N, C-alpha and C positions, 0 to 999 in steps of 0.2 A: 955625206951627211947633210941633211937639209936644215938650214937655220930658220927658226921661227921668228916671225915679226914680234918685236917687243911691244907690250901694251903701254900706252901712255900713262904715267903716274897721275894720280888724282890732282896733284897740285898744278899740273900743266894742262889739264882738260878744261874746256870752256864750261862755265857754269850755266845751268838751265833753270827755268821756272815752269811750273805747271799751272795752267789757268783752266778752271772749270766754269762752264756756263750752260744755262738752259737756252734752247733755241725753240722759239714758237713760230710756226709757219702754217699758212692756210693750205699749202699743198705738201705732198710728200717730198722729203729730202733724203737723198742717198749719200753715203760717205764719198762715193766716187765723184759726185757732182759738187759736193760741198767744198772739197779741198781746192779744186781750181777756182771756185768762186771766191774763197777766202784769199788765195794768192793774188787773183786779179784785183780784188778790192784793195789789198795792201799796196800792190804796185801802182794802182791808180792814185792812191792817196799819198804815198811817200816816194815813189820811184823805185827802180830796180835795185840800185845799190843799197839803199836803206832797207828795202824788203828782204834782201839776202842777209843782212845783218840780224834782222828779227828772227829768221830761221825757224818758221813754225813747222810743227809736225803734229798731226791729229793722232792722238794715242787711242782714245776710246770714243765711240759714237754709238749711243743707245737710244732706241725709241722707248718713250715712257708711256704716253697715253694719247688717245684721240678723244677730245671733249669739245663740244660746241663748235664743230667744224674746224678745230685747230689742233695740229699735231705738235706734241711736245717731245723734245729730244734733250739728252744730256751729252755734252761734248767736253772732252778733256784734251787740251792742246798743250804741247811743250814748246817753249820759246826761249830765246837767249836772255840771260839775266841782264837787267838794265833796260830792256825793251818791252817790259810788261805793259807799261802805260801806253806805249805806241800801239800795241796789239789791242788793248782795251778800247782805246780811242777809235780804232778801225771797227771794232764790234759795234760801237755806238752809232756808226754811220750806216750800218746795214738797214735797208728799208724794204727793198723788193728783191725777190728771187723768182725768176721765171714769171714775172708779171703779177705775182701775189705778194702780200705783205709778209715780212719776216722781222722778228725782234729777238735780240740776244739779251739775256739777263745774267749778269756775272754772279757766280756763287762764291768764288774765292780764288786766291793765288797762294801757292805754296812752293817750297823748295824741293819737296820730296813727293813722290807719287803716292806713298802711303798716307801722308797727312792730307793730301787733297781728296783722296777717296773717302776719308773719314768725314770731310765736310759735305760730300755728295751723299 
């Protein structure tokens, strides 16, 4: 008989927060290139140990519109509770992506994915 792994009870799981933001860029951004860019920016700003504690994960990445030579994306990121301010600070430091201007505009922070999707 094979024993199943037991699921961690909710009281022992680490808490998470969801952060939604709009990303404005002069060039096209793909999810595959955005994730390493965010991780590298966090590591450069805080160092590897603190970056691993922030523990970001890109949940949703959607292209919204192209207007006046600017691409607009909606990004939903999951991070560790207590490190939301560190992640938002990192977003405010974003200036250039592949030689073109990039800006992040925070929509909101929530504890559940359902609540953050209502804000978006």
